[in-house]
N, C-alpha and C positions, 0 to 999 in steps of 0.2 A: 504494500500500500504506500503510495506516494502522495504528498500534499504540495500545493503551491507554497512558495516561500513568502514569509512576511518579513520584509526588509525595512529596518528603520533607516530612513534617508534624511530625516531632519527632526528638529525639535522646535516648537513654536509656542508663543504665549497664548494662553487661553483667553479669548476676548470676552467670554461670558462671565460677567462680574458676579453673577449669582451662584457660580460654581466654586467649590472648594479646590478644584483641580487647577493649579496655576500654569501647568505646562502640558502640552499635548505632543504626542509623537506623530510625525508624518510617516506613514507606512506605505510601502509599495507591495501590492499583491502580485508576485512574480510567478507566472506559470511556465517559465522557460524550461526548467529542468523536467518537470512532469510531462510537458508536451513533447519535448525532444525524446524522452524515454519511450513514449508511446509510438512516436514516428519511427524511431530506430528499431523497436521491437517488430513493428509491422513490416518494415523493409526487410528485416532479417527473416521473417516468416516467408515472405514472397520469394526471397532468394533461395531458401532451403526447400520449400514445398510447392512453390507456384508452378513450376514446370518440372515434373518428375523426370529423372534421368536425362537432364538437359545436356546438350552438347556444349562445347566451349563457345561456339558462335551464339548459341541461345543464351548462355549465361551473360555474355557481353551485352547482347541485345536487351535482356531483361534489366540489367543494371542501368542501361541508358534510359529505358522507359521510366524506371523508378526515380531516377535523378531528375527527370523532367516534370514529375508530378508536383502540383502545388499542394503540399501536405497541410498547409494552414487554411485552406479554403474548404470548409464544410467537413473536413475529416475529424476535427476535434469537437466541434459544435456547429450549429447553424450559423454560417458566416454573416447572415443578415443582422445578427445581434452583436457583431464585433464592436459597434459603437457603445454598447453597454459596458463591456469589459474595458474599453478605452476610457470611458467616462469615470469609472470607479477604480481605475488601476492604482491611484494614490488617494489616500484619505487620512484624516486625522483621527486619532484615538487616544485613549489614556494608557498609562503603563499597566493599570489593572486589567483592562480589556486585552491588551497585548499578552500579558503573562497568562491570562486564562486561556487564550487561543493556543498558546504553546502547550499548556497542560492538556487541553482537550485533544490536541494533535497526538501527543504522546500516548494518552489513554487509548485513542482509537487504534493506533498502530500496535500497541501492546496487546490489546484484546484480539486484534485481527491475526496476530502472529502466534498466539497461544496454541500449544498442542493440547487437544482435547480427546481423551480416549472414549468417545461415544459414537453411536451410529450417526449416519449422515443427517437425519432429521434433527437430532439433538444438536449437532455441531452447527447446522445452519441457523437454528433458533438462537443459540448462544452468540452468534455473530451479530444479532440485533443490538447487542451492547456497543459494539464497535460502530455500527451504523448510526446509533444515537449520538455518539461522541462526534462523528463527522457532521451530523445535522447541527449540533451545538456549536461546533467550530465556525461554520458559516453563519449561523445565527448571530454570534457575537460580532462578526464582521459587519453584517448589514445593519445590526442594531447600533453599532458605533457610528456607522455612516449616517444613520438617521439623526442621531443625537448631536454629533459634533461637526457635521458637514452640511449645514443648511444651504450654504452657497452653491452646492452642486446642483440643487434643484430650484434655485431662485427664479428661473425663467419659465417654469411650468407650474400649473395649479397644484394645490395640495393633494387632491385625490390622485392625480396623475403621478405625482412624485411618490406617494405612498405605494402605489401599485408597482412603480418601476423598481424601487430599491428593496421593498419588503417582499414582493412576489416574483417579479420578473428576474431581478438580479439573483435572488436566492435560488430560484429554480435553475437558472443558467449555470451558476457556480456549481451546484450539486450535479448537474448533468455533465459539465466539463470534467469534474472530478471523477465521477463514477464511470465515464465512458472508457471501456477497455480495462476497468478494474472490477467489473461485475458482468454478469451475463446480459446479453442484449434484451432478453425478455423481462429483466428486472429494472433496466436502466431508467425508463420513463417513470415508473412508479417511485423509484428512489429519489427522482428529481422533482416529484410533484405531490407526494403524499401529504406534505405539510399544508398544501393549499386547502385541504378538506376542513381545516379549522377556521377558515375565513367564511364570510357571509356568501349568500347565493350570488350576489352581483359580482363579487371578485372571482368566485369559482367559475361562473359562466363566462366571464371575460377571459380568464386564463384558458379555459377549454377551447374557446373560439379563436383566440389570437395567438396562443403560444403552444399548446399541447401538441397540435398536429405537426407543427414544425419539428418538435422533438421526435415524434414518432417517425416522420419521414427521414430525419437525419440518422436514426439508428440503422436504416437500410442503405445509407450512402456508401458507395464503393468508389474510392479515389481513382481507380483505373477504368471505371465505367463498365465493369463486367458484373455478371450476376453473382450474388452471394451464395447461391445454392450450388451444391455439387451434383452432377459433374459439369453443369453449364459453365461455372466459373473457370474450371481448368481448361475446358475446350476453348472458351473465348480468350483466355489469357494466352494459350498456346498459339492461337491465330494471330494475336497482336505481336507476339515475340517472333513468330516465323515471318511476318510481314516486315518487321524491323531487320531481321537477318537478310532478307532479300534486298531491302533498301540499302543496307550497309555494303552488300556485295556490288550493287549497281554503283554506289558512290565510289567504291574503290576502283572499279573499272573506269569510270569517268575521270578520276584523278590521274590514272596512268596514261590516259589518252591526251591529257592536256600538256 
């Protein structure tokens, strides 16, 4: 289990005179390491299993194709929401919030990695503890954004601001976190179960505007091939063989010039 990093990039004065907290941390929510880990793992899977018994020419062609893929576009989350991650990539929080996030992260990882001598159903149920710590980790982030960063939503009305950071942002963070760290069949539920505690209006809006985007993204395949077997293998083989032919033609043309 991997988390995005919370990097302290600055310390600023708290302008809220009604608060006992005199100093705030400026924190960057950095997804670089976890995103790169997922991309590297996926590339490695394609190289090992994408084309069984690949020839040297096919291996070269496959690596060329993988290098050309835009892995940051829709692979990790629906790219239409990149503006949300950009908007909240840095935020102010307190030392207490920051420390609690680190504690929750540690608890989530420890529970996830524990060896449990039980049958599959019991082990899966006990993993709910780790999932809850993950939920709380991101809860502390969007809660501190709401309390200490009113300027981030000063240009939109209150209801819109509440939906964006309390529902949309929270769901997207959970989705980005859990993608490729849990099964595809559980991904959307883990990113949206919390929405059930809100009123009908918010639940309906989430279902209409956001949930289908997450469902569609689960099925996104960066190479444009089917996810199901054997269609994926057949289509990927066709792409690779076409690249092999293109490479041979390019070599011939180079020699004639």
